MIVO-500320 format. One line per field, with one value per residue (C-alpha): x, y, z. Coordinates in steps of 0.2 Angstrom, whole numbers. Layout:
BEGIN
xx <- X | ...;
yy <- Y | ...;
zz <- Z | ...;
This chain:
BEGIN
xx <- 816 | 805 | 808 | 802 | 786 | 781 | 773 | 762 | 754 | 738 | 735 | 732 | 717 | 714 | 697 | 686 | 674 | 688 | 701 | 718 | 715 | 716 | 703 | 709 | 692 | 688 | 677 | 666 | 662 | 650 | 656 | 674 | 669 | 659 | 673 | 685 | 673 | 672 | 691 | 692 | 680 | 690 | 705 | 697 | 691 | 674 | 671 | 653 | 646 | 643 | 635 | 623 | 618 | 616 | 605 | 594 | 593 | 588 | 575 | 567 | 568 | 560 | 547 | 541 | 539 | 533 | 525 | 524 | 543 | 539 | 527 | 531 | 532 | 545 | 555 | 556 | 561 | 575 | 583 | 582 | 586 | 604 | 608 | 619 | 629 | 631 | 639 | 651 | 655 | 660 | 673 | 679 | 682 | 696 | 704 | 702 | 710 | 726 | 724 | 721 | 705 | 696 | 687 | 682 | 671 | 655 | 658 | 667 | 650 | 642 | 654 | 650 | 631 | 632 | 642 | 628 | 614 | 622 | 625 | 608 | 598 | 608 | 617 | 604 | 616 | 609 | 609 | 623 | 634 | 631 | 633 | 649 | 656 | 651 | 660 | 675 | 675 | 676 | 690 | 700 | 697 | 703 | 718 | 723 | 721 | 730 | 745 | 746 | 746 | 756 | 769 | 771 | 769 | 756 | 746 | 729 | 720 | 728 | 725 | 707 | 703 | 709 | 699 | 684 | 685 | 689 | 675 | 662 | 668 | 668 | 650 | 645 | 654 | 646 | 629 | 632 | 633 | 617 | 606 | 595 | 597 | 582 | 585 | 571 | 579 | 567 | 581 | 591 | 575 | 571 | 586 | 580 | 562 | 555 | 553 | 555 | 539 | 535 | 539 | 556 | 559 | 558 | 569 | 582 | 581 | 583 | 599 | 606 | 604 | 610 | 625 | 629 | 627 | 638 | 652 | 651 | 652 | 666 | 676 | 673 | 678 | 694 | 699 | 697 | 707 | 721 | 720 | 713 | 699 | 682 | 665 | 654 | 638 | 627 | 635 | 634 | 615 | 613 | 622 | 612 | 596 | 597 | 600 | 585 | 574 | 579 | 578 | 561 | 554 | 561 | 554 | 537 | 536 | 542 | 529 | 515 | 505 | 512 | 502 | 489 | 479 | 481 | 469 | 480 | 497 | 502 | 518 | 525 | 541 | 559 | 567 | 578 | 592 | 593 | 600 | 612 | 619 | 620 | 630 | 642 | 643 | 647 | 660 | 669 | 669 | 676 | 690 | 695 | 693 | 696 | 710 | 728 | 725 | 712 | 723 | 737 | 725 | 726 | 744 | 748 | 736 | 744 | 762 | 767 | 786 | 783 | 772 | 785 | 798 | 786 | 786 | 769 | 769 | 763 | 761 | 750 | 739 | 736 | 732 | 720 | 711 | 707 | 702 | 690 | 684 | 680 | 672 | 660 | 657 | 651 | 639 | 633 | 631 | 620 | 609 | 607 | 603 | 590 | 582 | 581 | 576 | 588 | 606 | 610 | 625 | 620 | 621 | 636 | 637 | 629 | 631 | 634 | 653 | 650 | 636 | 647 | 662 | 651 | 643 | 660 | 667 | 651 | 650 | 667 | 680 | 695 | 702 | 719 | 720 | 721 | 704 | 687 | 675 | 664 | 649 | 654 | 648 | 631 | 628 | 634 | 624 | 608 | 612 | 614 | 598 | 588 | 594 | 589 | 573 | 567 | 571 | 562 | 547 | 548 | 548 | 566 | 575 | 590 | 601 | 596 | 599 | 616 | 621 | 615 | 623 | 640 | 639 | 636 | 651 | 662 | 657 | 661 | 678 | 681 | 677 | 689 | 703 | 700 | 700 | 716 | 724 | 718 | 723 | 742 | 739 | 732;
yy <- 437 | 431 | 413 | 416 | 425 | 414 | 400 | 413 | 418 | 407 | 418 | 434 | 428 | 433 | 425 | 432 | 418 | 406 | 415 | 406 | 401 | 410 | 406 | 394 | 388 | 388 | 403 | 394 | 379 | 378 | 360 | 365 | 377 | 364 | 352 | 365 | 368 | 349 | 348 | 362 | 354 | 338 | 348 | 354 | 371 | 370 | 388 | 392 | 376 | 368 | 383 | 385 | 366 | 367 | 382 | 373 | 358 | 367 | 377 | 362 | 353 | 367 | 371 | 353 | 352 | 369 | 377 | 394 | 395 | 400 | 414 | 431 | 437 | 424 | 427 | 446 | 441 | 430 | 445 | 456 | 443 | 439 | 457 | 462 | 446 | 447 | 464 | 459 | 443 | 453 | 462 | 445 | 439 | 452 | 446 | 427 | 429 | 433 | 418 | 429 | 430 | 444 | 438 | 455 | 460 | 456 | 467 | 480 | 482 | 484 | 498 | 507 | 504 | 512 | 527 | 529 | 528 | 539 | 553 | 551 | 551 | 559 | 573 | 576 | 573 | 571 | 553 | 556 | 563 | 548 | 535 | 543 | 544 | 525 | 520 | 531 | 522 | 505 | 511 | 517 | 500 | 491 | 502 | 498 | 480 | 480 | 489 | 477 | 462 | 469 | 480 | 474 | 455 | 449 | 435 | 440 | 427 | 435 | 453 | 451 | 439 | 453 | 466 | 454 | 455 | 473 | 479 | 471 | 483 | 498 | 494 | 493 | 510 | 518 | 512 | 516 | 498 | 492 | 506 | 503 | 517 | 519 | 524 | 535 | 543 | 538 | 536 | 524 | 514 | 513 | 503 | 487 | 490 | 499 | 493 | 501 | 505 | 491 | 502 | 506 | 488 | 485 | 499 | 492 | 475 | 484 | 493 | 477 | 467 | 481 | 484 | 465 | 464 | 479 | 472 | 455 | 462 | 474 | 460 | 450 | 465 | 468 | 450 | 449 | 465 | 457 | 441 | 431 | 418 | 424 | 417 | 413 | 423 | 409 | 408 | 427 | 426 | 412 | 422 | 438 | 429 | 419 | 434 | 443 | 428 | 425 | 444 | 445 | 431 | 438 | 456 | 449 | 440 | 454 | 466 | 456 | 462 | 454 | 464 | 455 | 471 | 481 | 495 | 499 | 496 | 490 | 480 | 476 | 479 | 475 | 478 | 494 | 483 | 473 | 488 | 492 | 474 | 474 | 490 | 483 | 467 | 477 | 488 | 474 | 463 | 477 | 481 | 462 | 457 | 473 | 482 | 478 | 483 | 469 | 456 | 459 | 451 | 435 | 436 | 439 | 426 | 413 | 417 | 432 | 430 | 429 | 444 | 454 | 450 | 455 | 473 | 471 | 480 | 465 | 475 | 488 | 475 | 467 | 483 | 487 | 471 | 474 | 492 | 486 | 472 | 484 | 497 | 484 | 478 | 496 | 494 | 478 | 487 | 501 | 488 | 479 | 495 | 499 | 481 | 482 | 500 | 502 | 497 | 488 | 478 | 463 | 472 | 463 | 450 | 433 | 423 | 438 | 434 | 415 | 418 | 430 | 419 | 404 | 414 | 418 | 400 | 391 | 402 | 396 | 407 | 397 | 398 | 395 | 411 | 415 | 409 | 418 | 431 | 444 | 435 | 420 | 430 | 433 | 415 | 408 | 421 | 416 | 397 | 402 | 413 | 399 | 386 | 398 | 403 | 386 | 377 | 391 | 388 | 370 | 374 | 369 | 377 | 388 | 374 | 363 | 378 | 381 | 363 | 362 | 378 | 372 | 356 | 365 | 376 | 361 | 352 | 368 | 369 | 350 | 353 | 367 | 357 | 342 | 353 | 361 | 344 | 339 | 355 | 351 | 334 | 343;
zz <- 329 | 314 | 319 | 337 | 331 | 317 | 328 | 336 | 319 | 323 | 338 | 327 | 317 | 299 | 299 | 314 | 313 | 319 | 329 | 326 | 308 | 291 | 278 | 265 | 257 | 239 | 236 | 223 | 234 | 249 | 250 | 253 | 267 | 275 | 274 | 281 | 296 | 300 | 299 | 312 | 323 | 322 | 327 | 343 | 337 | 343 | 345 | 351 | 344 | 361 | 368 | 353 | 353 | 372 | 370 | 357 | 368 | 384 | 375 | 367 | 384 | 395 | 381 | 381 | 400 | 402 | 387 | 396 | 393 | 375 | 380 | 374 | 392 | 397 | 381 | 386 | 404 | 397 | 388 | 403 | 416 | 410 | 403 | 418 | 419 | 400 | 401 | 415 | 405 | 390 | 400 | 407 | 390 | 388 | 404 | 400 | 383 | 392 | 403 | 418 | 429 | 438 | 454 | 459 | 443 | 452 | 467 | 456 | 447 | 465 | 469 | 453 | 455 | 472 | 465 | 452 | 465 | 478 | 465 | 457 | 474 | 487 | 476 | 462 | 448 | 430 | 424 | 411 | 425 | 436 | 423 | 417 | 435 | 438 | 422 | 427 | 444 | 435 | 424 | 439 | 448 | 432 | 431 | 449 | 446 | 430 | 437 | 451 | 440 | 425 | 434 | 451 | 446 | 458 | 451 | 445 | 456 | 472 | 467 | 462 | 477 | 488 | 478 | 479 | 498 | 499 | 487 | 498 | 512 | 500 | 495 | 514 | 517 | 503 | 508 | 526 | 532 | 523 | 517 | 502 | 490 | 478 | 460 | 453 | 438 | 423 | 411 | 421 | 426 | 407 | 403 | 411 | 413 | 397 | 379 | 362 | 352 | 340 | 325 | 333 | 336 | 317 | 313 | 326 | 317 | 300 | 306 | 313 | 297 | 286 | 297 | 297 | 278 | 275 | 286 | 278 | 260 | 265 | 272 | 256 | 246 | 256 | 255 | 236 | 234 | 244 | 234 | 248 | 247 | 250 | 255 | 241 | 238 | 243 | 260 | 263 | 258 | 271 | 285 | 282 | 278 | 294 | 305 | 296 | 299 | 317 | 321 | 313 | 323 | 339 | 335 | 330 | 347 | 357 | 349 | 355 | 370 | 386 | 399 | 408 | 410 | 394 | 400 | 415 | 406 | 389 | 388 | 371 | 361 | 361 | 379 | 379 | 386 | 370 | 360 | 374 | 374 | 355 | 355 | 368 | 357 | 341 | 349 | 358 | 342 | 332 | 344 | 346 | 328 | 317 | 326 | 329 | 347 | 348 | 340 | 353 | 366 | 356 | 353 | 372 | 377 | 365 | 369 | 379 | 376 | 357 | 358 | 367 | 355 | 341 | 349 | 358 | 375 | 385 | 401 | 392 | 385 | 402 | 410 | 396 | 398 | 417 | 413 | 400 | 411 | 426 | 414 | 407 | 425 | 429 | 414 | 422 | 438 | 430 | 422 | 439 | 447 | 434 | 435 | 454 | 455 | 469 | 475 | 491 | 498 | 488 | 472 | 462 | 475 | 478 | 462 | 450 | 447 | 445 | 432 | 423 | 422 | 418 | 404 | 396 | 398 | 393 | 377 | 371 | 379 | 384 | 402 | 395 | 385 | 367 | 361 | 363 | 356 | 364 | 357 | 368 | 383 | 375 | 370 | 387 | 396 | 387 | 391 | 410 | 409 | 401 | 414 | 428 | 420 | 415 | 431 | 440 | 430 | 434 | 453 | 457 | 472 | 471 | 476 | 461 | 449 | 456 | 455 | 437 | 432 | 440 | 431 | 414 | 418 | 422 | 406 | 396 | 405 | 401 | 383 | 382 | 390 | 379 | 363 | 368 | 370 | 353 | 344 | 343 | 335 | 319;
């Protein structure tokens, strides 16, 4: 049994920065760390680098052609514009890690959004009850899909394609063949439309930096106690300082007045949806990279048979992936309902699924399974949002936006395939 499982050790990462590899760098040398990173790149482990470079290039390109792209108002719009797709993409990361796919995530979010709106508007439920019901609906949807895939043995493509078609009908039935249900609850509307106070924005940043610093220092301490190599203090300072500087710039920009009529309505502060996405990112990253349950996703995605022989309940992991995916799709639906102030038959439809899948893949999650992180969904989601936003500012039609976004997705998938081909050569 040991011989069968040994080759799959790379799929259960010891170093969360590079799933699939353990840290072997010299703790006293930044040069050795840089050399190790370059070697991983040469071996095909590109991670989120293409997404980060693409995001930088796109921002510079659109800023040069349309300076308004860098305005405080547009920056805030970017953060709220892609939030719903990013939440759905986070769930898709868990499914893609297993080499599966969920084509129904978009309309699943629409079903959950419809449940939320109907309970709030037609039945007078409090916001927390309606939100809970929407998320439970997503979990039940994921459980059904997961059982059909893991227990019955139907390919995920077929199951979720059928669900994609079926959920369109469910949304129509819930909304009485096309009724638009308004959302008036102020707490729900605040998710995608309100902002933190400037002071609270700085508090939020301080908590994020302090939490990140604590995690990095604790990780180093744990590795030192186990006799493993650790990152040098200079590298830790760069990581923590870099987050603090970038965060400070973002909060400063968002705290500027964005309203064109301050007397009527002041508009400044970090959008409320940012802490929501941050909380999902932290929770998802912790589950995937700091728990044995999360590491099982990498093991099953890398080699299901070896994972089974190692004692991992492969079917349970697959079911859990779909439950998590549909539950986060419910969160995406709630954000969409908040941003649109209503729910209609198009909620969760149109290009929602395509943008969510594109966000996960463009961010660096592999379509072949075994490689990916929750942060990939955030990076990829921002790339997609920048493309949509920037091309809109330049006056391009929806057709051009879709064509460019599809091309970027194809390039990302191609990079993933080529990096997979190079990896065994190391």
